[in-house]
N, C-alpha and C positions, 0 to 999 in steps of 0.2 A: 627665145632664150634670152636671159638677162645678160647684161654686160659683165656681171660677176661670174656667171658660168662660162662665158667666152674667155674672160681673163684666166679662169682656172684651167680651161683647156689649153690656152696659150702657155701658161706657166708649166703645165705638165709636159708639153711638147718641148719647151725650151730646156727643161731639166733633163729630158732624154738626150737632147743634143749635147748638153754639157757633159753628160756621163760618157759619151763616145769621143770626147776630145782629149783623151789622155795623152800627155806629152811626157817623154822621158827627159829626165834631168840628170846631168852628170854630177860628180862629187862637189864641184864648185858652184852648183846651182844654175849652170847655163843650160839652155835647151839644146838637146842633141838633134831635135827634129823641129821643123816648122809646123804650123797648124794643119798643114795638109799631109804631113808624114814624111816630107823630104828630109834627108839627113843634112845636118849643118856642121859636119866635120870635114876637115881637109879642104876648106874653101880657099880659092885663090884670092889674092888681094883685090882683084877686080870684082869677084863675087861678094867679098866682104863689104866693099865700097857700095855695091848695088844694094845689098841687104840693108846697110845703114841708111842709104837714101830712101829706100822703101819704108823703113821704120819711121823716119822723120815725116814723110808724106802721110803715113797712116796716123801718126800722132796729131798732125795738123787737122786731118779729117775728123779724128775722134773729138777734138776740141769743138769743132763746128757742129757736130752731131749731138754733143752732150746736152745742150739746152733742150733739144727736142726730146731726147731720151728721158730727161728728168721730168718734163711735162707730159710725157707719154702721148705725144701727138707729132705727126710728121709735118714738114713744111708743105706749103701748097704750090700747085702748078709748076711753073717754070723753075722755081727754086728747088723743088723736089727732084725734078729731072736733072738739073745741074749737079746737085749733091750726089745723086746716084751715079751719074756718069763719072764724077771725080773720085768716087769710091766710098763704100760703106764700110766702116770698121767691122772687122770679123765678128766681134761679139754682138753687134747689133744687126747683122744680116738677117737672122731669123725673125726678129721683131719687124724689121722693114718689110721683108717678104710677106709676113703674115698679113700686114695691112695693105700693101700694094697689090698683091695677087688676088685679094678678095677672100682669102682663106678664113679670115675672122668673120666676115659676113656669112660665108657658106656654113661655118660651124654654128653660128647663131640661128641660121635658117633651118638647119637640120640637126637638132640636138641628138646626140648619141650615134650619129652616122659614122663618125670616125671609129668609135669602139666597135660598131657593127662590122665595118670593113676589116678591122684588125682580127676579129673573131672569125670571120668568113675566110680570111687569108690563111689562118692557121690550119684550115681543113685541106688546103691544097697540097698534093703530093710533092711538089717541087720544093716546098718550104723546108722539109727535112733534109733534102739533098743540099740546098743552099746553106743551111746551118752547119752541115758536116764539113763543108769546104771553106766557108767564109773566113774562119779564123786562120786558115793557111794563106788565103789570098790577101787579106787585109788586116793582118795582125798589127795592131796599133797604127794603122794607116800606112804601113810600108808595103812594098811589093813582096812577093813570095821569095824569100831568101832563107838559107839555112839558119841564120841568126834569128830572123823573124819567126820562123817555125818553132825554133827551140823556145823562144820567149812565150809564144802562144800556148805551148803545152805545159 
């Protein structure tokens, strides 16, 4: 499989991930949830300070990763290990995982296998059951609450 086909597969998977990362925004444009679906309302001053410190750390990490993202290649060896241990920016995690895990090489070695697995999975009886309850359990990344259920419907 060519690198163009691998890139196309990667781009399609990344687009799927981005579609599932819906965040609610209040009227002032502030996020009401973090990227994992946890609510960001009624935070204590300590929680707000911790969130601000995390945001600063993530921004520093984002700047370090930016050069590699622009060139579409990862750092080598010990540097990659150190960068991963210090943190991969949320929006780059899929790209880093795709390369580190070997998923890109596996996709190139077996063209069409991912689509085959998707089609085969649709035939499983449990898929329908999961689809029926998933919007209740994970509505916009939140836990099953009356508010989340109302929003999902």
